[in-house]
N, C-alpha and C positions, 0 to 999 in steps of 0.2 A: 471694711464696713460694708455689709451686704445690703441691708435695707433699714428703713426707719424704725423697725420693730426693736432694733437692739438698743434704742434709747431707754435707759433704765427708768423704772418707776421709782419716784422719790417719795418715800413715806414721810409723814409729818409726826413722828413720835416726840414725846417729851416737849410739847409746845409750852411756851412760857408767855404769860400775859404781858403784852407790851407796856401796859399802864404800871404793872408791878416793877418792871425794869426801869421805867422813867422815874418812878418814885425813889427807887434805890440810888439812882445816879444823882438825883437832885437833893437827896437827904443829907444834910451837913452833920454826919455822925460817923464814928469809927467804922461801923458796919459798911458804910459806903466805900470807904477806902479798901477794906478787905474784899468787898464784892468785885470792885474794879480790878484789883490786883489779881484775883483768882481768874477773872475773865481773860485778862491780858496774858496771864501765865499759861492758861489752856490754849489760847490762840497761838502763842509762840511755840508751843510744843505740838501743834497740829492735833490736839485732842478734840477740839470743836471747830466748826467752820464759822466763817464770818456770816454766812447766811443764817445760821441758827442764832447767832448773837443778835443780829439785826432784825430777825423774824421776817426775812424776805418771803414774798409770796411764792410758794412752791409751784403752783400752777403756772404762774408767769414765767418762772425759770425753766420749766419744762417746755413751755411754748417757745421760749427763746432758743433753747437747745435744738428743737425741731426745725426752727428757721435757720439756725447755723448749719444744721446737717444738710438741709436743702441747698444752701449756698455752696457747701463743700461738694455735694453730689454734682452740681451744675458747673463746676470749674471756677467758682468765684472764691478762690482760695484765700485771698488776702482779707476779704470781708468775713469769711468763716473764721479766719485766725483771730480777728478782733473780738468776735462774739465769744469764742471759746477761751480766749485769754481772760476775759471778764468772768466767765463761768468757773474757770479753774481757780480764780482768785477767791471768789465768794463761796464756792462749794468744792474744795480741793479733794474731798473724799469720794467724789463721784467718778468712778473709773471711766465712764463714757466721755466725759469732758476732756480728760487727758488723751484718750484714744483719738478723738476727733481733732484736737489741737495738734497732736502728733502727725495726723494725716495731712492737715493743712501745711504744717512746717515741711513735711516730706515732699509735698507737691511743689512747694516754694524753694526746694533744694536747700533748706536749712537743716542739714542732716544731723548736726550735733543736738540742736534743739528738739528735733523729732525723736531722736533715740532717747533723750532724757524724758520726754512725755510718755513714750511707750513704756519705759521703765516705771514711771509713776502709775501708769494704768495697771501694770502688773502687781504693784504693791497692794491694790485694792481688789484685783481680779487675777490671781496668779495663773489661772488656766485659760486666759484669753488668748486664743490661737492667732487672732488678728494681730494683736500687739507683738506677739512673739515672732511671727513671720515677717511683719513689717520691719521690726528691729533687725532681724536676721538679714533682710535684704540690704539694709544700710551697711552692716558689717561686711557683707559680701561685696558690695560696691567698692568698699575701701580695702578689699583684699585681706580682711581679717577673717580668714577661713575658719579658724578654730572657734571664735565667738559665733560666727554665723551658723556653723554646724551645731553648736550647743543649742541655739534657739530653735532651729529646724527640728532637731531631735526631740526637744521638749514638746513641740507642737505635734509631732507624729505620735509620741507616747500618749498624749491626751486623747487622740482619736485613732486608735489602732484599727478600727473597722473601716476607716477610709470614707466616712460620710461627711466630714467637715471640709468646706471649701478651702480654707487656709491651710489645714493640715495636708491636704492633697497638693497644694502649691509647694509646701515645704518639701514633700517627697521629690517633686520635679527639680527643685532648687538644689537638693542634695546631689542629684545626678550631675547638675551643672558644676557644682563644686568639684566633684571627682574629675570631671573632664578638664576643668581649669588647672587642677593640680597635676594631672597627667601631662597636660600641654607644657606647663612650666618645667616639670621634670625632664621632659623630652628636650627642651631647649638647653638645659644644663648639661645633658649628656651628649650633645652634638660636639664632635671633634672639630675644633677650629683648625684652619690651615696654618702652617708654620709661618713665622715672619720671614721675609726675604733674607734677613741677616743670618737665619739659622739654617737656610737651605744649603745643600751641598752644591758648591759651585763647580760646574763642569765647563771646561774650556771647549770652544768649537773644535771639531775634528781636524780642521785644516791647521790649527795651531798646536795640535798634539803631536808628541813624538811617537814614532812607530811602536815603541815599548808600552807607552801609556794607552795608546789606542787598542792594542792587543789585550791589555789588562781590563779595559772597559767592556770589550766585546765578549769576554768570558762569561 
């Protein structure tokens, strides 16, 4: 997360009249049942957001996201987590909410939750290098070099000109992976000393027979 400008603009397409929704919910007829069933079905399949159903004020949601980002930027990670958990619930299709929540979890060392949120972010913004590199770092931290390399490679491919901050970080982390693998390989190739039980036992010279001493000196 580089600056506040990455907070997405939330459009307000397909607005529904709240009075119309209220009348449908309160109307005692079969259409009411079908309407509610359709709404719940769409919600359960993640086709629509809770925010769109409840007609939440988009401007207020954007302001809340900006406040959450400021908290995250200034190290108030737990407060930021609470803000973005709410935003992810009410507007789960917004990639930035997942990215910011992942960042808060990451800073709080909740790595599994962070990786999940970065993955959710990538569902709605597949070329988000920030999410790719952050998730790759989590894999790297847990020595899952293959998964980490895949994320870093994806970030590098997205920005082949080397102008993106996160893609450039991916390039440096790939070098770190190679060094770690070389270090581990070096440890495996080190010849360990033989155990004392396998070593050739040699008697002190004073206890050796002249014949045995002559054979040892050859």
